[in-house]
N, C-alpha and C positions, 0 to 999 in steps of 0.2 A: 845797960850798955854791954855788959858781959853776955847777956842773952842774944843780942843782935850779932855779936861777934861770932858766936857759935853757929848761928844760922848761916852766916856768910861763908864760914869755913866749909860747912857741909855742902853748900851749893857749889863752891869752887871745886871740891873733890869730885862731885858727881859730874860736873861739866867736863873736867879733865879726863875722867874715865870714859865718858861718851865719845870724846874726841879721839881717844886711843882706840876704842872699839871700831869707830868709823874708819880710822886709818887702816886698821888691820883688815877690815872687811873689804875695803877697796883694793888692798894689796892681794888678798886671797882671790878676789874676783878676777884680777888681771892674770893671775897664775892659771886659774881654771880656763879662762878664755884662750890662753896660749896653748893649753893642753888640748882643748877641743879642736883647735885649728890643726894641730899636728896629728892627733890620733883619729884616723878614719879607716874605713874598710873599702874605700873607693878603689875600683879596679880589680876587685877580687872575683866579680861575676858569680855571686852566691845565689843559690836557688831560693833562699828565704831571707827576708830582711832581718838584720841584727840591730839591737838597740845598745848604744854606748852612753853611759851616764858618768859624769865626773863630779867628784866630791873632794875638793882640795887636790891632793896629788894621787888620790885613789880613782882608778878607771875601772868601771864594771862593764863587762860585755855579756849580753843576754840575747836569747832567741833560739831558733832551731837550726841545726846543721844536719846534713844527710849522713855524715860519717865521721869517724875519729880523724881520718886524714884531713877532712875539711876543717875540723876543729883545730888541728895542729897548724894547718895553713893559715888560719885566722890569727892564731897566737904568734906565729913566726912573723906575720905581717905587722903586728902591733908592737912587738918588743923593740925593734930598732927605733921606733918613733918616741920611746919614752924611757930612757935609762934612769931618769930621775922620778919615775912614777911607780905606783904599786898597781899591778894588773890583776883584777879579780875575774875569774872565768865562771860564769853562770849560764853557759850555753847548754841546751838540751839536745840529746841525740834523737832524731826522728826515727821511729821504728820502721824497719824495712818490711814490705809486703811480699810474701812468697806464697803463691804466685801473685803477680801484679795484674789485677783484674779491673777492667772498666766496662760497665754496661751502658749501652745506648738503646732506647726503645722509642719507636715512632708508632703512634696510634691516633685515634680521633682527637685526643687531647693535645697532640703535638709531639715534641721530642722531650724525653726525660733522660737524665744521666745519673748514674750511681756507681759506687765502687771507689777506686783510689785515684788520687791526682798528686802530682809531684810538688805543687806549690799553690799558694793562695792566688798568685797571679794567673796561673793556669786555670784555676777554678773560676776566677772572675771572667776570663776570656770565654770559657764555655758557657757560663751563665749569660753573658752578653749575647751569645749566639742563639740560645734556646729559651732563655727566660729564667730568671733567678729562682722562681718558685718551683721549677721542675728540676732543680739540681740538688743531688744528695751525694756529694763527693767528699771523701775523707782524705786527709793528707797522709802520705806514706812515701818512704824512700824506696829506691829500687829501680828507678828508670830515669833516663835522660829527659829533662823537661822539654827540650827541643823536639826529641823524637816523639814524646807523648803528645805535644801540641800538634805536630804535623799529622800524627795518626788520627787524633780525634777530629781535627778539622776535616780531613778526608772522609772519615766515617760519617760525620754529620752531613756533609755534602752528598755522600752516597744515599743516605736515608731520605734526603729531600726529594729524590726521584721516585720514591716508593710510596705505596698506599699505606702500608704498615710493615713493621719489621723489628727484629730484635738482633742487635749486633753486640758481640762480646770480644773484647781485646784481652787476651791472657798471655802475658809475656810475648812470645813471638807467634802466637796462634791468633787467628781471626775466625770467628764463627758468625755467619749471617743467615738468619731464617726470615724470609720476607714475602710480601705479596706486592706485585706490580700491576698497574692497570693495563699497560701495553708492552709489547716486546721492546720498543725503543726505550721505555722507562727502565726496564730491567737491564738493558745494555748500558745505559748511562750510569746506573747505580754500580754495576760491575767496574766500569771504567774509572769511577771516582774513588774506589776503595784504596786504602793506603798500600804502598808498596812494601816489599821486604817482610811480608807476613806470610806465614803458611795458612792460606785462606781455605775455609770450608764454607761454601756458599750454596744455599738452596732458595731460589726465588720462584714462587708460583705466579704465573702470568694469567691474569683474569680474562684478558680479551686478546683476540688475534690481531687487533689493530685496524681491522677493516671499518670504514665509517658506518654510522647509523644510516639506514635508508628504508624507504617503504615504496612498494609498487603495487597499485590496486587496479584491477580490471573489473568493471561492472557490466554484466551482460545478462539478459533474460531474467532480470530481477535478482541475480545472485552475485556474490562477491568472491573474487579470487585474489589473494594477496600474498606477496613475498617480501622479504626484507630482513632487517635487523633492528631490534628495539633495545633501548637501555633498560637497566633494571628498574622496576617500579612501574613500567608501562606494559600492560598486558596485551597480547595479540587480539583478545576479544573486543578491544576498544574499536577495532575496524568495523565489524558488522554492527556493533551497538550504535556507534555514532552515525553510520550511514543508514541504519534502519533497514538493512536487507540481510537475508540469511547468507551464511558463508558456505560456498561450495568447497573452498580449499584455503587454509591458512598455513602457509609455510614461512613463518616468521621466527627467526632465531632470537632467543631472549639472552642478551648479553649479561655478564656479571658486573658490569660497571654502569654507573649512572650517567645521565646527561648533565655534565658538570655545570654548564652555563644555562641549561634549560631551553636553549634556542630550538633544538630539533623537536623536543616534546611539544612546545608551543606551536611550531609549524605544522606538526602532524595533526594536532587537535583542530586548528582552524581549517586545514585542508580537508579533513574528514567531514567537518560541518558543511563545507562547500560541496563536497562530493555527495552528500545526502540529498542535494537538490538535482542531481544528475540522473537522467533516465538510463543512459548507457554511456560509458566512456572510460577514460584512463587517467590515473593519478600517479605521479612520481614525486616523492619528497626526499630531499637530502638536507644536510645541515645548512647549505647555502641557497637552496632553490626549491620552489614549488612549481610543478608543471601539471596543468589540469586541462583535459580536453573532453568534449562530450556534448550530449544533447540535453537541453533543459527547457522548462516552461518559462514563460515570461516572468511570472512571480518568482520562480526558482532562481532565475538569473540574478534578480535583485538581492535575494537572500544569500546567494553564493558570493556576490560581490561584497556584501556587508561582512560576511564571515572572513573572506580573504583579506579584508582591510585590517584585521586584527593580527596579521602575521608579524613576526619580529622585523624590526626596521631594516636589518641587514640581510634579510632573506629575499632573494630575487623571485619574481613571479612571472610565469608565462602561462597564459590561458587562451584557449580556443573553445568557447562555448557557443553553441548554436541553438536556436529555437527548435523544440522537438515536436514532431508529429509522427504517429505510428503508421501513417499511410492508409489507414482504414477509412471508408467513406463515412460521412455524417449520417446518423439515423437517430430516431427517437421513437420509443414505445411508451405510450401513456395508457394506463388502465384506471378507469374512473368507476368507483362503486356508489356514487351518489353523493358522497361527502368528501372523499379524499382521493387524490390522484397519485398513483405511484408511477414514477417516471424513471426510465433508464435509457442509456444510449450515449451518443457522442454528438455534442453540439458545437457550432463554430465559436471562435473567439469573438467576444464582444456582445454575444446574445445575452440579454438580461432575462433569464428564465423566470425569476421571481415576478417580474412585471407581466410576462406573458401568461403566467399561471395564476394571476389574481382572480379570485373567485373560487379557486380550489384550495383545499388544505393540502398543499403539495408535500409529499414525502419523497425525498430524493434518494434513490437507491445508491448503494456504494458503487454500482456499475455505471453511474453517470459520469462521463468524461467530458471535461471542458477542453476542447482543442485549443491549440495556440495559434491556429491559422483561421482566416475568415472563410466565409462560404463562397466568395467569388461571384461570378456573373450568373449562376444558376438560380440565385435568390431562394436558397433552401429555407432561409428564415421566413420569407413570405409564405411558403407552403405551410410552415409550422404555425404561423399566426392564424391562418384560415382553419387549419385542422383543430387547434385548441379552442377557437371560438365555437366551432360546431360541437366539440366534445362537452364544453361547458353547459350546453343546453340539454344534454341527454340525461336520462335517469341513471344509466350506467353505460359504459362503452369502452371501446379500445381504439386507440389511434396509433397508426404507424406511418411515419414519414421517413422515406429513404431516397436516395438519388433518383429523381425523375418520377417518383411514385408517392401518392397520398391515399391512404386507406383508412376508412372510419366505419365502425360497426358497433351495434349495441341496441339498447332499449330506449324507446321514445314514448313519452306519455300520450301525445295526441298528434293527429295529422297536421295541426297548425304548427306545433313545435318542429315537426319533421320539415315542413316548408321553410321554417326559419333557419334550420341547420343547413339545408341545401343552399340557401341564399349566402350563408357564410362561406361555404365551400366553393361557390362560384367565383370568389375573389382570389382563388389560388393563382400562382403564376401559370401562364399558358403552357410552358414546357413540362409541367407535371401531369402525369396520368392519374385520374381520380377513379377510385372504386369505393363503393359503400354498400352496406346492408343494414337496414333498420327493422327492428321488431317493435310493433306497437304494444304498449304495456297492457292495454285492456282489449280483449277480443270479443266483448259483449256478453260473455257468459256470467252468471251470477257468482257471487263469492262462495267459495267452498274450501274450507281449510281445516286442518287438524293440528291441535297442540298436544304433544305427548310429553309426559313428565315422568322421570324416574329419580328417586331420592339419591341414587348413587351417580348415575351418568348425566343427570341434568335434563334440560328440556330441548325439544326439537319442534320446529314449526315448518309446515309444508302446505302447499295449496295456494289459494288466492284469497287475500284478505279484503274485507270491505273497505271502501274509501274512508279515510280518516283513522284507520287502525294500522299502525306500523309495528314492526318487531321491537323497536326500541321502547315504545310505549308498553308493550306486553312485558318486556324485561323489567322495566321500572315498577309496574304494578305488582308483579309477582316477587319483586325484590330478589331476583336472581342475578348472579354476576354475568351470565352469558346464556344466550339461546342459539342453538344451531339452526340456521335459517336458510331454507330454500324456497320460501313463500314469495309471491308477488303481491303487490298492492293494486287492487282494482280501482276502477274509476266510478264504480256504482256500489250501492249497498249502504247500510247504516251501521255504525259501530257502537252506538250508545248503550244498548242492552248488553252487548258482549263485554264492554268495559265494566259494567256494573257486576256481571257474573264473575269476571276475573278479580275484581277487588274483593268480593266475598271469598272467592276461592283462595286468594292470597292468605287470608287469615287462617284458613284450614289446611294450608299446604303441608305443614309438618305432620298432619294426621294421615297423609297418604304415603304409601310406598310407591305406588304408580297410579297414573290416571291418563285418560285420553279424552280430551274435549274436542268434539266434532261439531262444526258449523256447516249446515247444508240447507238450502232452500229456505233460508231465514230462520231456521230452528237450531237450538243447541242441544246436545246430548252429552252426558258425562258417564264414562265407564271407568271404574277404578278399583284399586286394591288398597284396603286400609293398612296403615302401618301396624307392625306387631304391637299388641296391647291395646288396640283401638277396636271397639265393637262396630262392625260395618253398618248395622241397622241404626245405631245411635248417630253415626256420622251422616248417613243418608237423611235421617230425620232433621238433623241440625241444618244441613244445606237446604232442604226443602222448605224450611221456615223462612228462607231469604228469597228464593226465586222458584219459579215453576219450570223445571226442565226435566227431561227424561234422565233419571239417575239410576245407575246399577253399580253397587259397591260390594265387593266380596272381601272375605277375611284373608289376611296374609298367610302364605304358606312358608314352611321352613326352607328358605332358598339358600341360606348360608349356615355353615357350621358354627356352633358355639365357640366364641373366641376369635372369629373372623373380624377383620377390621376394614373400614372404608372411610372415605371423605364424603360428608354430606354435601349435596350439590348446592343447597341454599345457604347453610350456615358456614360451610367451609371447615367445620370441625371434624376432627378424627373421632369416629365412633367404633364401638366394639359390640358384637352380637352377644347377648346374654339371653337366658330363657325369657321369652315373652316380650323382648324389646331390643332396639338398638340404643345404646347409652353413650354419652360423650366420655372421652378418655381424659383424665386430669393428671397433672404431674407436679403439683405443689407439695410442700412439706406438710405432713399430716400431724398437726397439733390441734388441741382442743379449740384454741382461739381461731386458728385458720379455718377449721372445718365449720365452726359455729358461724363465722362471718360469711362463709361461702353458702351455707344452706339458707341463711337469712336473705342473702342477695337473690337467690333463686325464688324464694317465696315472695319477695317484693316485685320481681320481674314477671313471674309467670302467674297464670290463673289456675289455682288449685282449689276447686270448690266442690261441695257436695250438693245433691238435690235438696230442695228445701225440706227440712225435717227428716232427712234420710241419711243413712250411712252408706250411700252409694255415690261414687264420684260422677260428676258430669263428664261427658265425652271430651270436653275441652281440656280436661286435666291431664291427658295422656302425655303431652310434651313435658310438662312439669315433673310428672312421675319419672319419666325417662332421665331427665337431668339430675333429679335427686338420687335416683338409683346409681347413676354413674359416679356422682360425687361422694355419696355415703359409702359406696363400695370401695372407692379409692382410699378414703380415710380409714375404714376398718381394716382393709387389707394391708396397709402400710403403717399400722400403729397398734397399740394396745388399748385403744379407746372403746367406749361403748356409747350408745346414744338412746335417748328416750324420745319417741315420737309422741308428741303431746297435742291433744285437741282441746280447744276451749269452745264450748257451745253456750250461748247466752239467750237464745230467742225462744226457748220453749216456755210454757206457762209456769212450770214449777222447777225448783232446784233439783228434785229427784229425776224429773224428765230430762233436764239438762245434763245431769250426771250420766244417766243411762245412754243418751244419744252421744255424749262426748266419748264414753268408753267404746261404744260401737264404732264410732268414726276413727278413733285411734287404732282400734283393731283392724279396721278396713284399710287404713293407711299402711300399717305394717304388713298386712297380707299383700297389698299391691306392690310394696317394695321387695318383699321376699320372693314374690312371684317373678321378679325381675333379677333374681340371682343373689340377693343379700342374705347373709347368715342370720337365722332366726334367733340364735342364742345371744347376739350382741346388739339387737335393736328391740326395744321394749315399748309396747303401747301404754299410754297413760292418758286418762281423761279427767280433766279438772272442772268440767262443767262451767258454771258461771262464777266460780270461787276466786278466780284470779283475773283482775282487770289488766289492761295494757300496762299501766303504771302503778305498781303496788304502793308507791309513796304518795300518790295523789289521793287526797281526802275525798273530794267529790269529783265525779267524772260523768261524762255522757255515757249512756248504755253502749258498751262496745259491741262490735260485730263478731261473729264466729271467726275463729282463726286457728292456725296450726303453727307450732314451733318445734324446734329440735334442740334438746339439751344434751350437751356432750360432757363426758367425764372419762377419767382413767379407769381401767379395770382394777377391781380391788385386789 
């Protein structure tokens, strides 16, 4: 019972204490609320907000003041409001800036502010105008907030008229250095500057304010242009877009851009349209495109498509008419038997491709398609009759001009001539007809000459037998081109001549020159052997294939050592060395490259000796020339050496094979050094029959005689 009594007494005391504390707290709160209601700084018009805190009867004032006078004014204002309170002064004096400087900068990023400001409210106002991220202002005393706000508002407004600028407010001084697009912008910027400042203003004006413009005159295929372009648009765009040379470009290049891009777009589409004009005038402004001139029918459509892409607000005025140069229609067609070259001026609507079917027509750049029709004279009818006649000819020339049709050239037979005359009789009656035909065969027998020169190529003249044409001879001899003045006859046989040419083609590289003459059904060959080819061996080789009169002489020294030429058949560059013309090579001289190249030549060319002899066949001359050129290139451009190796297998004994092999290797080296190779770096070696083709092969068929070159570095 005693324990419960103690617990009750304790609980009673705690409750009584809590009630007392609650009563005290309510009383103290009522006192603080009355003090807060009484103690304010309302009506003081302070530059910076102050904070007032109340704790019982103690009132604490904190914040920034601009001066001691302002501190005293605050304290005087607070004392009458609380004689029963304790006033604690924790106000801080804001440092004064001397001089008081504020910077404003306008550039591509916008407007930025730095320096001093009189209050946070002033800083917030500037940040709202220019963007908080571009504000770097520090609080400082020393200026009236109203004056500072008025000055910065005016300064920001002034900068808004400028392209770029730096404005400095320093006490009563104002310094502005800026760039303006136009004179009006500079004037507006000056007018917006704050008053009551000693102002020092430098504004560079980029442009005179005159509008962008372009005027183009196109005449006689040349362009004359004047005007004014924004920066970034070059005057050269005028002749480039029109596709005509510039006679004169007097276009001012402004230092300002085309802000909206409307003028630039208008210029580009207008120039594309002007590209279709033959002669005319173009004027472009920000608001208007005016184009006049003469165009083709197709050009008119292209010009309309181009102008359709102008800016929506750009007005268009156009006067485009179908163009004709006033020159009469004419056509000149020259036919060589396969291809017709055509030039002239033809009426609108004429389908020349249909009219020239049967020709492989090559249209000259001088062919003009007029934009007007041929009218009542039926020029097209005369053209149809003339082309029909030309198509039947071996070769010929057709001229159709106003009131005149002329046709001349070569005709194979009288029957074909009659057919041509029938075509011409269908011409319009108002056209005068003149013609001159040469029959291809006059009854004389074939008589022609084929001349060949290793440097200048082949020439063909005279009269060919029926069935033998220049293109066949070119293909048989494997030449790229034959200069041809020959005629194809209608009599004679060409079989034997073709056989001779096929044989001659295989020996063409053995000749420096020759002349093959056909007369009275017989062939005769007179020629000069290439350097390094024995003429008697060449004559004997040819005689084994056919029986014709053959006269071949040795080559004379007609070019200096080191002279160069292009071989007519191979098209390769060759250089004159002692005893031969050799190809010129240009690859990197390594042992692997040189070995592969010599192996390729041995695979492609015939390099053989007489049976059982150490003397080369006459057919070996081209191979020796190629090898001399290749090996000479490798030795001259490296430190390599080479072994010229012969393998001979076909003699009765090993000793005889060794002897023949050494003799052949020596003959090979002698033939190469005679063509300019250094003796000290090419060595003859004969292996007889001791080395088969494949040294790893255990059993093999008896190999044939062969030659190889083994390359290595100099020791």
